[in-house]
N, C-alpha and C positions, 0 to 999 in steps of 0.2 A: 702674697703673704710672705715677709722675710723670714728666714730660717738663719738663726744665729748660733754659732758654736763658740764657746769660749774655754780656753786651756789655761791652767796655772797650776803650779805646785802647791797652791793654798787651798785650803778646804773651800767648799762652796759657801758663799755669803748667806744662802738660805733662800727658800722659795718666795718669801715676801720680797726680799730685794730684787730677785730676778723678776718677779711678777711687776714690780715697779717699773724696772727698766723696759720690759715689753710693753707696758701701758705707755711709757714715754714714746716708744717707737710708732705705736698705733696712732697716738694723738698727732705726732708729726706728720705722718703720711695720710691722716684722715681716714683710717681704717677703723673697723668695729674692734672693740676690746676682744682679745682671744685670737686676733688674727696676726700673731707674731709668735713664733716658737723659739724657744731659747733653751740652750744646754750648758751646763758647766761641767767640765772634765777635769778632775784632779790628776795631776801627773805624778807618778810615782818617781822616787829618787833614781838617778842614773838612767832616766828614760828620755832625757831632754839635754839640749845643749843651748843655754842662754846665759852669758856671764852674769847679767843683772840678777838672775834668779839664784845664782850661787853666792852672790855677795852676802846676803842674809841681814844686812843692816837696815833695809827698809822692807815694807810689804811688797810682795811680788805683783806687778802689774800684769794682767792677763793678755794674752794675743788671742785673736779671734778670726773667724771666717764667716763672712756674711753671704748668704745666698739670697739674690732678689731677681725679679723678673727683668728680661731684656727691655721691656716696655717702659721701665722707670727712667726718667730723664736723668741726665748727669746732675743737674741741680738737686733732684731728690736723692740721689745716691750720695752726693757730697755733704747735703744736710743730715742725712741719716748717720754716716761715719762720724761727722762732727758731734752729733748728738750722742752717740755711743761713747766717744772718747770722754766727753765732759761729764755724762751721767756716771760712767764707770769710775771716773776720778772721785766724783763726789761720794758715790755710794761706797766705794772701797777704800777711800783715803789714800789713793796713790796719785803720782803725777800723771796727769792725763797724756803728756807727751810721750810717756812710755808705754801707753796702750796701743799695741800695733794691730791693725785690722786689714784683712785682705778681702776683696769682693769677689764673688763669682756671679756672673750674670747667667740665669737659667735660661736655656733655650729648649727647643723641641725635645721632648722625651726626658728632660733632665730634673724636673721637679714634679713631685707627686701631690696633688691637691684634692683632698676629700675623694680618694680612690679613683681618681682620673688623672692620667697623665697629661700635664700641661703642654699644649702644642701651639706653634705660632699660627698654623693655618687651618687648624680643625681637622687635620686629615685622620684617617682611620687609626684607631688606637689611642686617640686623645681627643680633648675638647678644647677648643680655642678659648683662652681665658685672658683678659686683659686686667680688668679690675676684679676685685673679690666678690662682685656682685653678679659675676658670670658673663658679662658682656665680653664680646670678642674683640680682639686686636684689630680685625677687618672691619669692625664698626667704628673705630676711632682713627684719627689721623694725629699728626704731630702736635696739633693744638688741643688735644684731648684734655678733659678737665683733670685726668690723672697726672698731668704735668705740673700741676699747680702745687706748691710748696708753701706751707703756712708762714706767715712773716711774723706772726705773734701769737699769743695765748691769752685767754681771758681768766682772770683770778678774781674770784669772789666768794660770798658765802652762799650762794644759790646752787645747790647740787641736785635738787629734785626736779624732774621735768613737769613743772606745774605751769599751766598756761597763763595764769593772771597775776597781778600785783607786782608789776616791773617797774613802775613809776619812780620808786625810791630806792631801787637796788643800786648800791655803788659797787663799781668794778674797776679793775686795773687792766688795762690792755698792755701786756708786756712784750715789747719787740724782742725778736731774736738778736741777742748781743753778739753772736758770732758772725752775722751778716750786717748789722746796721751800726752806725754811730748816731749821735744825736743830730747830725746833719740832716738825717732823713726827716726829722720833725721841726726843722728850722721854720719858724713864723707860724706853725700850726696853731700856737696858743692866741693868735689873733682872731680866731674863728670861735664862734660860741658852740656849734654843734658839728657833729661828725656823721658821716655814712660809714657803716662797717658792713663788710661782706665776710661772711663765715661759714664755717660747715657745721651741720647738724650731725656731729660725730656720733652721738649717742642714740640715733634712731636706727633700730635694727632694719637690716635690709628686707626682711620679710613684712615689714610694716609700710614700706614704701607704696605709695598710691600713683597709678598711672592713668586711671579713668576718673569716674565722678564719685562723690560720696557726699554724705551730709556733713557740713562743717562741725568739726568736734564730735562727729557721730551723733548729733542731736537730731532726731526724726522730725522735730518741730520746724527745723530749718531746711529750706529746699536743698535737693541735689544740686551740686556744682562741681564741675570739673576741677581737677587739681590744679590747673592753671587759671582758675577763676577764684581762688581763695589763697591765703598765705600760711596755710598750715605747714608744719616742720616735715611731714611725710613726703617730701617732693622727690621726684626721680633722681636728681643729683644731690639732693640734701643740702641745697645752699640757701642760706639766709641773708637778708638784707635789712639792716636796721639803722635808725637814726637815734642818736642819744646826745646828751649834753656833756661837753668838755668842761671839767671843773679846772684842771691844771695838767701841765706836763711836768715830769720830774725825771730827768735823764732819759731813759728809754721807756718809761712808764707814762701811759696816758690814764689819768683819774676821770672816769665818766660816771654819768648817773643816768638810769633809765635804758641801759643796753639790755635787751632780753636774750641773753646767752648765758648759759650755765658755766660753772667753773670748768676750767680746762679746755674750753671751746677753742679749736684752731681758727685764727683769723687769716683770711686771704688777702683782704686789701682794706685800706682806710683812706677815706677821702674827706675833705671839709665840705659841709654843706652849704650850698649856695641858693640864696632866694631865687635866683634867676632859673635854677633848674627845677622850681616847683611848677605845678600846672598853672598855665596862662589862662585857662577857662574855668568855668564853674565845674566843681568835681561832683559827680553823680555815682551813687552806689546804692545797692538794695538795703532794705530796712533791717535785714537780719545781721547785717554787719554792725550797725550801730548797737544792737543788743549783745552781740559777740564780744564787741571792744568795750563794753561798759566798765568793766572792772580789770581791763588788761594793764592799764597803767595806774 
């Protein structure tokens, strides 16, 4: 969970702005809302030395300190800092290049998380935490899912977590302009459909299923293991979907039929190829047909 402290001689922009910034951070890192703490501290006159702040001709850009776990990859930290610079520039109306940020990676005993001291090895006095779901660093390796950084976000009018009626939902998949150019989408418009891998970022961790359940909690349907259904309450909260590509526009992909709500972090995009479809007859239980009747 990132902890961010911002300092400036200017008054706080307000809780709403700081909350919006925190939400941007959690969306980038694929964390639940509320898993980013952020403070704004106004500095009194004569308590600082920064020539740009004493000029007075422009709004003062803040400086900040970001505390994050050692388990975050360099790519994640780079994306986090870039996001903070861009969003602070937009929200405060200051040049983003004047927003200076320093990073502190928290190691054993340095970060308090929910009344437990975070530890790398889970030794006495601490609990080994890698992700905000409580899984330990020793359970993960360098290829852990926490190393993934979103490449894009979904923008649409669908904000409620409703299961059905996705067929006509129009969305824009907007790539991260700080990482990508239009070269990344070259020739993609020669395909009609996409496969999109994304994060179910709004599924609370306490709702994740690791055993069996009735699909959609409907007792009329038989129990099925979480890996025998496509529900969003999955252990890693990863979604995979196919949708129709309408057009590309700069770094925007206009699609229809993507079953992802507004703000969804996108992890990967691939063109759908007929050859990757099943080569044999597809078999599935009857309850699936009933479940999917109104999905699209």
